[in-house]
C-alpha positions in Angstrom: -25.0 31.9 31.9 -26.3 35.2 30.3 -23.2 37.0 31.6 -21.0 34.4 30.1 -22.7 34.6 26.7 -22.4 38.4 26.8 -18.7 38.3 27.6 -18.1 35.8 24.8 -20.0 38.0 22.3 -17.9 41.0 23.2 -14.7 38.9 22.9 -15.7 37.5 19.5 -16.7 40.9 18.3 -13.4 42.4 19.5 -11.3 39.8 17.8 -13.2 40.3 14.5 -12.6 44.1 14.8 -9.0 43.6 15.6 -8.0 41.2 12.9 -10.2 42.4 10.0 -8.9 45.0 7.7 -10.8 47.6 5.9 -9.0 48.2 2.6 -9.3 48.6 -1.2 -9.3 45.3 -3.2 -6.3 44.1 -5.1 -6.2 41.4 -7.8 -3.7 38.6 -6.9 -2.7 35.3 -8.4 -2.6 32.0 -6.4 -0.3 29.0 -6.8 -1.2 25.8 -4.9 1.9 23.8 -4.1 2.2 20.0 -3.9 3.2 20.4 -0.2 -0.2 21.8 0.6 0.8 25.4 1.1 -0.2 28.3 -1.1 1.6 31.3 -2.7 0.0 34.6 -3.5 1.4 37.3 -5.7 1.7 37.7 -9.5 2.4 35.2 -12.2 4.8 36.9 -14.5 5.3 34.1 -17.0 3.9 30.6 -17.8 6.2 28.4 -19.8 3.8 26.7 -22.2 6.4 24.0 -23.0 7.1 22.6 -19.5 4.5 24.4 -17.3 7.1 26.2 -15.2 6.0 29.5 -13.6 7.9 32.7 -13.0 6.2 34.1 -9.9 6.7 37.3 -7.8 5.4 36.9 -4.2 4.0 39.6 -1.9 7.5 40.3 -0.5 8.8 41.1 -4.0 10.9 37.9 -4.3 10.9 36.2 -7.8 10.4 32.4 -7.7 10.9 29.9 -10.5 8.4 27.1 -9.9 8.6 23.9 -11.9 5.5 22.0 -13.0 6.3 19.2 -10.5 6.2 21.7 -7.5 2.6 22.8 -7.9 -0.9 21.3 -8.3 -2.5 24.2 -10.1 -2.8 27.9 -10.1 -5.5 30.6 -10.3 -5.1 34.0 -11.8 -6.9 37.3 -11.0 -8.2 36.3 -7.5 -9.5 39.1 -5.3 -7.9 39.7 -1.9 -7.1 42.6 0.4 -4.4 45.2 -0.1 -3.4 47.0 3.1 -0.1 48.5 4.2 0.0 46.5 7.4 -1.0 43.1 6.1 -0.2 42.6 2.4 0.1 38.8 3.0 -2.9 36.9 4.1 -1.5 33.7 5.5 -2.7 30.6 3.7 -4.8 28.1 5.7 -4.1 24.4 5.6 -5.7 22.6 2.7 -5.8 19.1 1.4 -3.6 17.8 4.2 -3.7 16.0 7.6 -3.4 18.1 10.8 -3.2 17.8 14.6 -4.9 20.1 17.1 -4.1 20.3 20.9 -5.8 22.4 23.6 -7.8 22.7 26.8 -11.5 22.6 27.5 -13.3 24.0 30.5 -17.0 24.4 31.2 -20.0 23.2 33.2 -23.1 21.1 33.1 -26.7 21.5 34.2 -30.1 19.8 34.2 -33.3 21.0 35.9 -31.9 20.2 39.3 -28.3 21.5 39.5 -25.5 23.3 37.8 -21.8 22.5 38.4 -18.4 22.5 36.7 -16.7 19.9 34.6 -13.1 19.1 35.1 -10.5 21.0 33.1 -9.8 18.7 30.1 -7.0 18.1 27.6 -8.3 18.2 24.0 -6.7 16.5 21.0 -7.9 16.1 17.5 -6.6 14.6 14.3 -8.2 15.1 10.9 -7.9 16.2 7.3 -8.6 19.5 5.6 -10.7 19.2 2.5 -9.8 22.3 0.5 -9.2 25.0 3.0 -12.8 25.2 4.2 -13.7 21.8 5.8 -11.8 20.1 8.6 -13.0 16.5 9.5 -11.7 13.9 11.9 -11.5 12.3 15.3 -11.1 14.1 18.6 -11.3 13.5 22.4 -11.3 15.3 25.7 -9.9 13.8 28.9 -10.5 15.4 32.3 -7.3 16.2 34.2 -8.3 18.6 37.0 -11.1 17.0 39.2 -14.1 19.0 40.2 -17.6 17.6 40.9 -17.0 15.2 38.0 -13.7 13.5 38.9 -13.4 11.4 35.7 -14.5 12.4 32.3 -13.6 11.3 28.8 -15.3 12.1 25.5 -14.3 10.5 22.2 -16.0 12.0 19.2 -16.3 12.7 15.5 -16.1 16.3 14.4 -16.5 18.7 11.4 -15.4 22.3 11.4 -16.6 24.4 8.5 -15.1 27.7 7.7 -17.5 30.3 6.2 -15.6 33.6 6.0 -14.2 34.8 2.7 -10.5 34.6 4.0 -9.8 38.3 3.7 -7.8 38.4 6.8 -5.7 36.0 9.0 -8.8 35.4 11.3 -10.9 32.3 10.4 -14.5 31.9 11.4 -16.1 28.5 11.5 -19.1 26.4 12.7 -18.5 23.2 14.7 -20.6 20.0 14.8 -19.5 17.0 16.9 -21.1 13.7 17.9 -19.7 11.0 20.2 -19.7 9.1 23.6 -19.2 10.6 27.1 -18.3 8.9 30.4 -18.6 10.8 33.7 -17.8 9.6 37.2 -18.1 11.6 40.3 -20.7 13.6 42.3 -23.6 14.2 40.0 -27.1 15.5 40.7 -29.4 12.7 41.9 -32.6 13.2 39.9 -35.3 11.5 42.1 -35.7 10.6 45.7 -38.5 8.7 47.4 -39.1 10.1 50.8 -41.7 8.2 52.8 -43.0 6.7 49.6 -43.4 10.2 48.1 -41.3 11.3 45.1 -39.6 14.6 45.7 -37.0 16.6 43.9 -33.9 17.5 46.0 -30.8 19.5 45.2 -28.6 16.7 46.3 -25.5 15.0 44.8 -24.6 11.4 44.8 -21.5 9.4 43.8 -22.3 8.1 40.3 -21.0 6.6 37.1 -22.9 7.5 33.9 -22.3 7.4 30.2 -24.0 9.3 27.4 -24.5 9.7 23.7 -23.5 13.3 23.1 -24.0 15.9 20.3 -22.2 19.2 20.2 -22.7 22.5 18.3 -20.5 25.5 18.5 -18.6 28.4 16.9 -14.9 29.0 16.6 -12.4 31.6 15.5 -8.7 31.1 14.9 -5.8 33.2 14.0 -3.6 31.8 11.2 0.1 32.4 11.6 2.6 32.7 8.8 3.9 29.1 9.4 0.4 27.7 8.9 -0.2 27.0 12.6 -3.2 28.5 14.3 -4.5 29.6 17.7 -8.3 29.3 18.2 -11.1 29.9 20.7 -14.2 27.7 20.5 -17.5 28.0 22.3 -19.6 24.8 22.5 -22.9 23.7 23.8 -23.8 20.0 24.0 -26.7 17.7 24.8 -25.8 14.6 26.6 -28.4 11.7 26.4 -28.0 9.2 29.3 -27.4 5.6 28.3 -26.6 4.1 31.7 -26.3 5.3 35.3 -25.0 3.7 38.5 -25.5 5.3 41.9 -23.2 4.0 44.6 -23.4 6.4 47.5 -25.9 9.2 48.4 -24.7 12.4 50.0 -27.8 14.1 51.5 -28.8 15.4 54.9 -32.4 14.2 54.5 -33.3 11.4 57.0 -35.5 8.4 56.4 -34.8 8.3 52.7 -36.4 5.0 51.8 -35.4 4.6 48.1 -33.4 6.2 45.3 -34.5 5.9 41.7 -31.5 6.5 39.5 -33.4 7.7 36.5 -31.7 8.7 33.2 -31.8 12.5 33.0 -30.2 14.3 30.1 -27.7 17.1 30.6 -26.8 20.3 28.9 -23.1 21.1 28.9 -21.3 24.2 27.8 -17.7 25.4 27.7 -14.8 27.1 26.1 -11.9 25.4 24.3 -8.5 26.9 23.5 -7.0 25.1 20.5 -3.5 25.2 18.9 -3.4 23.9 15.3 -0.1 22.2 14.4 
């Protein structure tokens, strides 16, 4: 686990170094369009009569924008000026958006550690301004491992905290929802000759949980508004119900099994494409 954390820290640090730009500041104007996109450059003229704008973007193109095409505008905003990236791609704002991806990770309690199935991730939500993304999401296991069946519906919020001085976005993640697992899970307690003992043994089980998640993400914003992100998550799964149907253990004379309701710690990486 420590090696995994170290690798992730190196990766996150490398990404931040790669996509951040050291440069002198430049004053730019912003125009927020009705479509949800954003233009950056210089407002040359504002027609006081009808509200139309004459605008020069960062590529040097002159645009005539009517009052019906934009929500508002801001002048003299501070952004970066570099030779290689003059145009910081706008993030989605005040609009609905889909995300698709994959999740892979593991779970542990005080008895065992094992892997979760590779899961498909899907999310639908709304951006409030360009800082907060809130909505519904879910993960569905598709590649069986020790847990053959897993699904996790949830609510989520992703909060960007960086000043948007590059095309790399940094954000915190908080999620809460329901989890269902079915497969070979650690059996928490055995009774062996009327004595309770702890064994590193698995049994075929069905279990559901109330789950909370915390994490951190980074995503690269492309020119077309789409994004590619990497998210690291840790969750606590609080057992609600548990059904043990078959015990896989080499111990003889097992007299009884107490199912118990142990909690689990899960962790994993998610690769996300924002559409």
